[in-house]
VOGU-3710 file (C-alpha; in Angstrom, 3 decimals, decimal comma):
1> xxxxxxxxxx> -53,142/-35,595/49,090  -49,857/-36,662/49,255  -49,633/-36,757/45,132  -50,568/-33,043/45,520  -48,055/-32,774/48,110  -45,278/-34,553/46,571  -46,190/-32,780/42,756  -46,205/-29,544/44,812  -42,815/-29,867/46,358  -41,497/-30,878/43,402
11> xxxxxxxxxx> -42,699/-28,032/41,695  -41,349/-25,331/44,177  -38,028/-27,095/43,907  -37,854/-26,540/40,147  -38,598/-23,010/40,304  -36,326/-22,708/43,246  -33,719/-24,325/40,503  -34,733/-21,877/37,523  -34,496/-18,448/39,798  -31,152/-19,762/41,104
21> xxxxxxxxxx> -30,132/-20,152/37,295  -32,121/-16,793/36,379  -30,232/-15,348/39,313  -26,880/-16,231/37,975  -27,390/-14,348/34,566  -28,476/-11,752/37,118  -25,425/-11,545/38,938  -23,231/-11,589/35,643  -25,432/-8,786/34,251  -24,446/-6,991/37,836
31> xxxxxxxxxx> -20,868/-7,596/36,724  -21,477/-5,926/33,421  -22,514/-2,871/35,232  -19,798/-2,827/37,914  -16,914/-3,168/35,015  -18,717/-0,590/32,649  -17,862/1,759/35,863  -14,655/0,715/36,904  -13,662/1,513/32,917  -15,171/4,929/33,015
41> xxxxxxxxxx> -13,373/5,693/36,581  -10,269/4,325/34,983  -9,866/1,467/37,480  -6,272/-0,585/37,418  -6,674/-3,710/35,868  -6,577/-5,998/38,616  -9,528/-4,476/40,115  -11,555/-4,782/36,526  -9,936/-8,657/36,872  -11,669/-8,975/40,098
51> xxxxxxxxxx> -15,217/-7,629/38,631  -14,832/-9,925/35,880  -13,976/-13,208/37,731  -17,508/-12,720/39,502  -18,790/-12,424/36,523  -17,367/-15,468/34,773  -17,799/-17,582/37,763  -21,702/-16,828/37,320  -22,404/-16,889/33,832  -20,140/-19,746/33,375
61> xxxxxxxxxx> -23,173/-21,015/36,083  -25,918/-20,222/33,991  -24,389/-21,901/30,936  -24,564/-25,295/33,089  -28,145/-24,706/32,751  -29,901/-26,842/30,294  -32,747/-23,449/30,185  -30,369/-20,332/30,593  -27,526/-21,949/28,468  -30,137/-21,400/25,708
71> xxxxxxxxxx> -30,662/-17,741/26,509  -28,794/-15,307/24,280  -27,796/-12,820/27,081  -25,852/-15,953/28,204  -23,851/-16,130/25,789  -23,377/-12,107/24,918  -22,371/-11,291/28,736  -19,833/-14,540/28,034  -18,467/-13,004/24,912  -18,365/-9,229/26,512
81> xxxxxxxxxx> -16,749/-10,563/29,944  -13,947/-12,851/27,931  -13,175/-10,340/24,940  -12,428/-7,819/28,071  -10,048/-9,900/29,909  -8,119/-10,930/26,063  -8,111/-7,212/26,046  -6,317/-5,961/29,719  -5,002/-9,559/30,346  -0,814/-9,070/30,184
91> xxxxxxxxxx> -0,916/-12,557/30,709  -0,392/-13,927/27,086  -1,701/-17,745/27,349  -4,388/-16,514/29,708  -5,468/-13,695/27,044  -5,472/-15,758/24,131  -7,404/-18,383/26,099  -10,010/-15,787/26,509  -9,979/-13,901/23,269  -11,081/-18,170/22,485
101> xxxxxxxxxx> -13,786/-18,079/24,371  -15,115/-14,764/23,205  -15,161/-15,771/19,571  -16,895/-19,078/20,785  -19,290/-17,506/23,195  -19,731/-14,468/20,249  -20,892/-16,819/17,813  -23,257/-18,709/19,632  -24,424/-14,886/20,903  -25,011/-13,773/17,304
111> xxxxxxxxxx> -27,202/-17,333/16,496  -29,822/-16,598/19,471  -30,259/-13,210/19,435  -32,849/-13,293/16,681  -34,408/-9,967/17,897  -31,145/-8,680/18,347  -31,741/-7,609/22,321  -28,437/-8,077/23,122  -26,931/-6,200/20,413  -25,238/-3,846/22,767
121> xxxxxxxxxx> -23,181/-6,595/24,314  -22,636/-7,854/20,590  -21,255/-5,023/19,241  -18,897/-4,551/22,736  -17,410/-8,002/22,530  -16,817/-7,497/18,535  -15,032/-4,347/18,939  -12,874/-6,245/21,809  -12,340/-9,297/19,910  -10,573/-6,865/17,102
131> xxxxxxxxxx> -8,267/-4,620/19,210  -7,038/-7,800/20,302  -6,578/-9,446/16,944  -5,166/-5,772/16,320  -2,844/-6,621/18,610  -1,787/-10,079/17,722  -1,482/-8,748/14,134  0,976/-6,375/14,500  3,007/-8,386/16,597  3,298/-11,017/13,924
141> xxxxxxxxxx> 3,974/-8,421/11,501  6,741/-6,950/13,172  8,257/-10,448/13,316  7,815/-10,213/9,690  5,290/-13,276/10,070  3,294/-11,852/6,879  1,171/-14,737/5,955  -0,480/-14,808/9,792  -0,245/-11,229/10,089  -2,115/-11,025/6,447
151> xxxxxxxxxx> -4,910/-13,488/7,834  -5,350/-11,527/10,918  -5,290/-8,045/9,888  -7,557/-8,208/7,003  -10,652/-8,660/9,683  -9,499/-6,175/11,662  -9,405/-3,846/8,769  -12,550/-4,982/7,676  -14,259/-3,674/10,900  -12,166/-0,460/11,102
161> xxxxxxxxxx> -12,372/0,307/7,160  -11,483/3,815/7,451  -7,941/3,098/9,454  -6,085/3,715/6,430  -2,857/3,073/8,299  -4,337/-0,449/8,596  -5,395/-0,816/5,476  -1,892/0,245/4,410  -0,492/-2,430/6,789  -2,765/-5,487/5,182
171> xxxxxxxxxx> -1,614/-4,546/1,502  1,584/-4,340/2,175  1,405/-8,280/3,536  -0,538/-8,795/0,374  2,373/-7,743/-1,208  5,217/-9,737/0,968  2,842/-13,035/0,407  2,253/-12,503/-3,394  -1,573/-11,921/-3,042  -1,620/-8,842/-5,233
181> xxxxxxxxxx> -5,128/-8,616/-5,821  -5,139/-8,127/-1,753  -3,230/-5,834/-1,514  -4,677/-3,597/-4,467  -7,796/-4,059/-3,003  -6,119/-2,539/0,522  -4,173/-0,296/-0,888  -7,357/1,291/-2,413  -9,322/1,163/0,177  -6,842/3,674/2,425
191> xxxxxxxxxx> -6,820/5,800/-0,873  -10,912/6,283/-0,836  -10,220/7,029/2,699  -7,725/9,932/2,455  -4,339/9,047/2,489  -2,213/11,168/0,963  0,802/8,707/0,760  2,615/9,364/-2,501  4,068/5,817/-2,127  0,443/4,555/-1,810
201> xxxxxxxxxx> -0,527/5,864/-5,102  2,681/5,050/-6,763  2,417/0,866/-5,780  -1,740/1,311/-6,950  -0,263/2,511/-10,277  2,054/-0,195/-10,433  -0,200/-2,888/-9,747  -2,617/-1,810/-12,097  0,128/-1,720/-14,706  0,636/-5,344/-13,594
211> xxxxxxxxxx> -2,337/-6,417/-14,398  -2,239/-4,530/-18,073  -4,560/-1,647/-16,769  -2,649/1,309/-17,983  -5,140/3,487/-17,675  -6,418/3,277/-13,776  -2,704/3,181/-13,284  -2,578/6,574/-15,223  -5,121/8,481/-13,616  -3,495/6,419/-10,335
221> xxxxxxxxxx> -0,464/8,639/-10,534  -2,789/11,601/-11,577  -4,320/11,308/-8,563  -1,131/11,107/-6,523  0,351/14,081/-8,117  -2,698/16,544/-7,149  -2,473/15,585/-3,626  2,040/15,823/-3,829  2,422/17,669/-6,752  5,866/17,409/-7,927
231> xxxxxxxxxx> 6,945/14,731/-6,330  9,909/13,269/-7,969  9,103/9,446/-7,736  5,128/9,810/-9,010  6,401/12,214/-11,610  9,120/9,754/-12,788  6,663/7,156/-12,765  3,656/9,217/-14,379  5,968/10,662/-17,456  7,418/7,209/-18,402
241> xxxxxxxxxx> 3,926/5,483/-18,464  2,677/8,065/-20,858  5,518/7,620/-22,557  5,432/3,448/-22,801  1,800/4,021/-23,939  2,832/6,179/-26,415  0,767/9,194/-25,025  2,817/11,894/-26,172  1,058/15,110/-25,980  0,164/14,489/-22,505
251> xxxxxxxxxx> 3,544/13,826/-21,451  4,844/16,517/-23,491  2,342/19,156/-21,516  3,116/17,254/-18,179  7,089/17,736/-19,181  6,054/21,538/-19,828  3,999/21,896/-17,027  6,931/20,633/-14,673  9,794/22,650/-15,963  10,631/25,330/-14,133
261> xxxxxxxxxx> 9,332/24,292/-11,042  11,264/21,360/-10,053  14,762/22,094/-9,374  15,516/18,589/-8,335  14,047/16,592/-11,531  15,016/19,307/-13,891  17,620/17,396/-15,283  15,871/14,693/-16,333  12,564/16,990/-17,608  14,804/18,843/-19,852
271> xxxxxxxxxx> 16,193/15,420/-21,144  12,728/13,752/-21,460  11,323/17,273/-23,398  14,122/17,200/-25,719  13,733/13,295/-26,434  9,935/13,976/-27,063  10,651/16,743/-29,029  13,387/14,864/-31,105  11,759/11,695/-31,750  7,920/12,542/-32,107
281> xxxxxxxxxx> 7,750/16,178/-32,966  10,487/16,273/-34,980  11,314/19,994/-33,464  15,460/19,426/-33,689  16,058/22,805/-32,589  13,715/22,486/-29,456  15,313/19,417/-28,759  18,758/20,786/-29,411  18,255/23,751/-26,860  16,710/20,578/-24,287
291> xxxxxxxxxx> 19,408/18,698/-24,244  21,748/21,793/-23,796  19,858/22,830/-20,477  19,980/19,786/-19,492  23,716/19,641/-19,865  24,346/22,960/-18,141  22,855/21,670/-15,050  25,242/18,274/-15,653  27,674/18,855/-17,926  28,271/15,198/-17,664
301> xxxxxxxxxx> 24,869/13,827/-18,397  26,452/11,311/-20,823  22,080/10,193/-22,071  21,842/13,862/-23,229  25,155/14,453/-24,720  24,333/11,116/-26,876  21,277/12,255/-28,066  22,157/15,646/-28,873  24,722/14,300/-31,433  22,309/12,533/-32,707
311> xxxxxxxxxx> 20,190/15,912/-33,183  23,116/16,975/-35,120  23,629/13,751/-37,115  20,306/14,388/-38,160  20,871/18,072/-39,129  23,926/16,948/-41,004  22,058/14,896/-43,149  19,118/17,204/-43,873  22,406/19,337/-45,170  23,353/16,895/-47,765
321> xxxxxxxxxx> 20,014/16,622/-49,080  20,330/20,383/-49,046  23,470/19,966/-50,517  24,799/22,637/-47,991  28,188/21,875/-47,363  29,138/24,189/-45,201  25,816/23,507/-43,085  26,438/19,828/-43,188  30,523/20,327/-41,995  29,480/22,260/-39,185
331> xxxxxxxxxx> 27,056/19,539/-37,988  29,281/16,710/-38,252  31,893/18,263/-36,581  29,195/19,228/-33,517  28,611/15,414/-33,513  31,710/14,615/-33,389  33,047/16,685/-30,630  29,986/15,954/-28,559  30,154/12,035/-29,554  33,757/12,324/-28,145
341> xxxxxxxxxx> 32,582/13,976/-24,817  30,130/10,957/-24,361  32,561/8,153/-24,965  35,266/9,949/-22,331  32,263/9,064/-19,974  31,735/5,764/-21,053  34,038/4,980/-22,837  32,569/1,014/-22,841  29,147/2,259/-24,799  28,684/0,438/-28,291
351> xxxxxxxxxx> 26,559/2,526/-29,978  29,108/5,981/-29,583  32,095/3,879/-30,372  30,361/2,802/-34,117  28,795/6,406/-34,084  31,987/7,898/-33,761  33,134/5,214/-36,515  30,987/6,100/-39,219  31,558/9,874/-38,571  35,908/9,257/-38,964
361> xxxxxxxxxx> 34,284/7,391/-41,857  32,296/10,084/-43,667  35,600/12,555/-43,212  38,128/9,459/-44,323  39,404/9,148/-41,087  40,855/5,827/-41,707  43,442/6,245/-38,596  40,713/6,706/-36,432  38,461/4,053/-38,223  40,932/1,570/-37,495
371> xxxxxxxxx> 41,473/2,187/-33,538  37,869/2,250/-33,140  37,450/-0,855/-35,094  40,104/-2,634/-32,297  38,252/-1,221/-29,393  34,709/-3,017/-30,730  36,692/-6,168/-31,358  38,126/-6,190/-27,775  34,049/-6,573/-26,933
//
């Protein structure tokens, strides 16, 4: 009988201990409910921290028990309460301490929660942790600590993939630390989620070009121009990359479409259109007209003057072949006049001096030839 009573007493003591630890988990669960109610009422931080304090005390007691410390809800509650402290506590040291608690508790909760019975608490804790990380990442970004900012913000962007501003900031950090593949990944994420910023599309194209993926670079600029029609820098990059890749027909069409619609950039567009006509299409009359239009917008446009002179020299050479002396004289005189204007604008340009020397040699103006040769020797 005495042995039976002893066993019975031990059973009740054990049961009381288990119930006590279970009660601690229940108390913590009640604190979660109180906190959520407090949040909905928009009560102040002090009140919310007081509620959390009660819950943390209860859950820490439950974590000391061999049985309840293996319950997934114990760790899920610990993570959720700790993550909320990390978000709202203005004491940076305390906030960071609870962030660490939240992350470690969340990892354990995920491992133990095999049946996903605590998914709401786990999801809420994950959200809070990322909100806190976002604050820390932005702080590092603003302090130009781009390595730390990238390390933190890339995970946050993976959690909030639709946030285009966040994706762009991660990409900018990646660029700063020369992680260009990562930069492209996050700029593309921003693009895929609807960012319209012309600089983003321009940068994506530049990153593709650096990887020698020219077709993707061209496509990126075309996408950017659809969202930002006639954008000055996008337009320049688009036409230049087409020219670099010898897509002259496409470049010519792009310039034709832009002429007359982009007043700020018309000077350059007329010049590029003339250059294409001159060097690729061999239509010198249209090239001449295009350079002249560029010069009506800027009479000191050196490049247009130089190329226009080349058109006149080419026409003069054709006139020689045709044995048309009058036509030759007309064009060589135009070339001389145009080159003199170019020389006044840029007196140190060697190509201009050499062309003038050639023209004066043809004209047997030896005094001018000697003068120009002296200038060449000065360089």
